[in-house]
N, C-alpha and C positions, 0 to 999 in steps of 0.2 A: 490353352487359345482356348481365344473364342472365338465366335462371325456374330461382325456389328453390320450392321445396317448403319452405309451414311447422304447425307446429302453437301453436295460438294459443289463449284464452281469454276470452271473453266478461265483460259486463260481471255478467252471475250463474252462473256456473263450469260453461258448458257449454262444452266441445268446441270445437274449432276446425278443419277441415285446408284447403289449399287449395291454390296456386299463386302468387306471382304474381313478375313480373319486376321487378332493379331492378339500380345497376352494382356493390351488396359486398350481403351482409347485413345489414350496418345499419343501410344504407340503405332496405332492406326490413324488419325492425324499427319503423326513422321507420312507414312507413307504414302498418302494425299499430300505430301504437299509436296515428295521425290517426284509423285510426276505432276506435276505441274495445274495441282487443283486447288485451289481453298476450299476447305472441309470449312459447314456448314452443321449442320449435326451431324454425332454419333450416334447413337445410339446402338445397346447392344440386344441380337436378335431375342433374345428371349422376355428382354425389357420391354423392346418396339412390341412386342404380341398382347405383354397383358395390354399394355395402355391399349393398344386396338382395342385386345377384345372389348373393356368399359367406354371404347368411343364407339363403337360399333357393335350393337347386342347381339345384330343381328347374323351374326359371319361369325360363331358362333366357334362354327366348327366348318372341313370341309364336306365336299361331295364322296358321299358313298363311293365317286366313280375315280376320284383320285386319290382317296385312303389303297382302295383296290392296288388301285395303280401302284401304287409308291413300296406297296407290299409283291406286289408280286415281281417287282424288276427286283430288290433289297433283295428279294429273296431265290435270282440265280446269283446273284451276283455272290453273292457269301457261300449262295454251295456251288461256284465256279472255282471256291479259293479264297477269293479277298478277304484282307482282312473288314473289322467288318468299321474301321476311322474311311475308308480309302471304297467302301462298297456309295455312303452315308457322301462322300467328297460325290463318286462319279453321278447320282442316283439325281444329290441336289442341282447337278453340273446340265443333267438332261433335260429340267422339271423347266416349265417353258410362264410355270408359274411363281413370281415374284416372293408371293407369303408360304407356295410351297418352297420355294428353296430356299425362305428365311428360318421355316420351323426345321428344316435337315439338319440344315446350318447347325439351329440351332443345338436337336440330341443332337449330333454330328461332337459340338463343343467340349457338350458334358463326357459324350464317352472322351474323346480326346485328353480331358480329362482324371479319370482313372475310373469313370461310374459306370456301372454295366447296362445293357442299353432300355433294357423297365424303366432301370431308375431315370436314364434321360427321357422314358414317357411321361414321365407322370411330372416335367412342367410341364407341358403341352394335354395336361385331362383332357378338355374338353374338345381338342383334335381327339386322338387314341381315348375309344371307352377303354374305363372296365379290364371286360375283359379279353382287351387285346391286348391291354398291360400286364394282364393273369396266366395267359398261354403264352406274352415273351418269356417272361418271367420262367415259368418253367421248362422252354427251349432252352436258355441259356444253363438252369439249371443239371438238369437232362443232359446240354454238351450236348444237342439234337435242331440249334434253332434252326436249323437249313430245311427239316424236315416242317418244321415247328410251322413260318413263315409259310411256305407254301400253302400247310392246313388251312392259314390267316388270307394267302389273297384265295384260293376256294371259296373259302366264308365268306367273306369280301366281296369277290367278284356276283357271290350265288346272292346275295338282300341286294347288288346293285340291281343284277336281271330283274330280280322276281320286283322290284318297286318301278325299272322304267317296265316293263312288261302292265303292270295293271295301268300305269300313266298312259303308257302308248294307245291301250283300250280303252279307258276310257275321251280321248279324244273325241270321236266320233260324237258319239252321246250329249256332251257336254255340247261341244258346235253347234250339232243339231237344235237344242233345246237353249240353246242362248238367238239363235238365229230367230227361230219360228216364234221367239216369247216374243220381241224383234217385230219379228211381224205384222205379230196379233194385235199392238198396242198402237203404232203406227197403224195398223186397220182400223181400231177401235177413235185413235182418236181422231186420225182426219181424212182416211174414207168414205166411215159410218155414219158421222153427224152432214154432212155432205148429200149424202143420199138420200138420207132416211129423214133428213130437212123439207124431202117436196113432198110426203104425203102430211108429213104433221100439217104444215100451207096451206095443205085441203081442208084442214075440217075431220076428216071421217077418224072414225074411234081405229085405232089398230090396239093388234093380236096381243099380248102378253110377254111374247120371246121379246116382242119389236120393241115394247116400252120400255123392257127389262134392260134391253141391250143398250137403248137410248142413255136411259138415267146412269147407267152402270161409266161405259163412255161419256158420259157429265162427269161423271166423279171421281175419271180421273185427269180430266182438264183440270178441272177445278184444285181438288185433291195431291195434285198429285206429289206438291212435295212435303206435303205434308205424310204421305202413306212412306214417302225415304226415310223421311226421320224418324217413323215407326218402324219401320226393318232396321235401320237402324240403332235403334234403341236396342232393338231386341235379339239385334247381334248384342252389341255389346251386356244386356245382357242376362244372357245363356251365358258367354265369355268368361263374366263376372263372380255368376252363380261355378262355372266351373273349376272355377281362382283355387272354391275350396272341395279341399280333401274330401269332409266328407258328403257333399255333394255332386262330386263324381265320379265317386269310390257306387252310392246310391244310384246314379244315373248308369252306370258301367254294367253296374249288377241284369238293369232294368235289361242292356242293351241286349244278356247275355241272355233273359228269355223271350227275347222275341224271334221269334221259327228261321229265319230265313238270316238274319241277321248277325244273330246272335253263336246262330252258326258259323258264320265269316268270322269273326270275331272267335267265335274257341280255338277253326282252328285254324289260323293263323298266331295266334299267341303259344298255340303248341308247337309250335313246325319254328316260330322260331327260340319257345324256350327250348326246345329238343336238341335243334343243332346245338345252341350252344354248350347248352348240357353237353355235349359230346365229342365238342371240341374240344372245353376244355377239360371231360375224363381223359378223354387219350391222349393230350398230351405231360397229366401228369401231376393235375392240380385235383389238391381234395379235393373228395366228392360232398364236406361242407365248404370248403370258399366256393367251393363251382357251383351250387346252389342258392347263393348266396347270388351268387354274381348273373346265375342265372336267370334271376329273378328283376334284378335292374335291365330286363330287357322287355321284359315281358307290359307293355303300353296296358290292357287290363287289371286297375287298380283288384278287382275279386280276386283271378286267377295271380296273379302277383300276391297277396297275400294270403294265398294259398299254398304256395310255390314255398314263399318264409314260416309257414307257422311245418310244412310239412321238409322245412333243414330242420328246428326243434325238436322233429318227434323223432329221426334222423340219432342226430345225436343222442342220446335218452336213450339207442337202439335197435330201435323200427325200422323194418323195408321199408327203402324207394321209392317201391313203387305202391305200398301198404298204404306210410304217408303220405302217396299224392295222391290215392282217390276216397281221402276219407273227405275229400275235400266236395266231390262229384262235380268238380268243372271242366278236367278234362276228356280227353276221347279216352273213347273204352278199350279202341285196342290199342293204345301209345302207353295207355296200363298195366296190359296185360305185356305186351312187351316191354319193356322196363322190367315188372316185375318176373318176366322167363332170362331176360339175359345176367341177370342180380344170381336164379336159383343156375342158372349153365357155369357160371363165372363167366360169363361174354357181356359184359352189360355195353361192352365197349362198340361190337357189332351191333346189340341189339335199339341202344341208342341211335345207331347211323338207319335203321333201319327204320325206324320212330320216326326222324326228322322225317325220312326222304319217301315214305308213306305219305308221312300229314301233308306236306311240299306240294307234292301229285295231288291226291285231295282237292286240296287250296286250288291250284292250279285249276285243275277240270271245273268245278266249282265256281271259283270264277270265271274264263270262258263259260260258262254254258247261261250266267250268271248275265252274263257282256252282249251276250249274242241274243239272248233276247229284252234285252232292254233295247234297241235296235226298233226294232216291232215295237214296243208299247208304246214309244213314246210319238212312233212316229203315224200309230194308231191315236192316240190322244191328241194329238198335236192335228191329225184331223177331225175331228170329231165338235176339238173348237173350232174351228173354222166354218164348220158344214154347219155349227152351229147360228153363225155370223152369217154365212148367207143365207140358214132357210126366216133369219128373221130379215132381212134387208128384203124377198123374191114373198115376204107371205099378205107382204099391202099390197106386192105387185096381183098378186092370183086373189084379192081383195078384190078388187075397181073393174079388175078384167071381169069378176060375179054380178059385180052391179051392173056394170054394160050391159050385162046379156042377159 
C-alpha cells in the first residue's frame, strides 16, 4: 500500500487537496468518488516529492527544527512500544505541514511494503542525510532503534540549537550595520550636498576633508547604479569561482590561516566531525564507514580531505588519532582525547568528550566575538559620522576666522 497525494473537486467545484493511502492510483480515485469528489490528479508521494525536488531546487531539504521534531516524535512513539508503521502514521497526522506529511507517509508506505526504515529513508536522501540513514540502519541491526532515535533527536536538536544561537546573535550587528550604512548614504546623497553647497557659492577655498566629502557625495549620486552593478558582478564572480572545487579548496585553506576566522572555522568543523563520529561509532556503525560519513558533514574542504586520508590510513592499520594528527588541521585537544580513547578502549566516551569540549569552546569564542563586534561597529560608524560632521563644520570655522 502506498501514499498518494490528490487534487480533487467537490460537488460545488471547490478544489480539495490531501493524502490517501491505497494499493494503486485507481483505487485512490475510486475512494475519492465514493466520497463524492471528482479526482483531478493522483500522484504517489515519492514521485510527487521527486517532481517537487526538480521544480523547486531551493526546497531540497526540510529545516533542522522539523527534522529534530520528527525524530523526537518517532523516538518517543517507538520507545512506547508502537509498531513502526503506526508510529509513522501518528507522526504524519500530528504534522501540520503538508510536505512533511507527504514525506512521512512515503516512508510509511515503503515500511508497509516490507522494507526497513533505513531503506525507506533512502527515497528521501535530500531530507535525511547519510549520517541519519546510517545511524538508523545500525539501530535496526542492533535492535536498539528507540535508543538510536533518541540519540539522533538529541544530535539534530543540538545542531539546530547551535545554528539558532548564531543566527540570533548576528541579528543585532546586522541590523545595526544596515541601518547605519543607510543613514550614512542618506546623509551623503541628500543632506551633505545641500549644506556644503552654501560654502561652494561663497567662492572660498574649502578644506581638503570637505572637498573629499563633496567628491564622494557626487560620486555616489552619479555612479550609484554602476556601484551596484560592480558589486553584483563581484558577487557573481566570487560565487562562480567558488563553484570550482580547486579554487574553493584554496580559499578554505586560506581561511584556516586567518587568526580569528581560521580558529572559528577549524573549531566548528571539528565539533561537527567529532559529534557525528561519536554518534555513529556509539551506534555500532563500523569505524571506516563512520569516518567516511563524518567527512561529509565537514564543510571545510582541506579538513574534509584530511578525514578521508585518515580513513585510508586507518584501513591500512594506523590509529585514528595518529592518522588525523598527520594533517595538522585538527585541534590538539581533540586529537589527544581520541588517541586516549583508542588506547583505553573507551573511544565512544572520549569522542563524546571531544565533541562536548569543542562545542563549549566554540560557544564561548563566538559569544566573545559577537560581544566585541557590537561596540566595534558602534565605534566604526561613529567615526564615519564624525568625519562627515567635521567636513561640514570646518568651512564654518574658516568663515568665523575670516570675520574675526
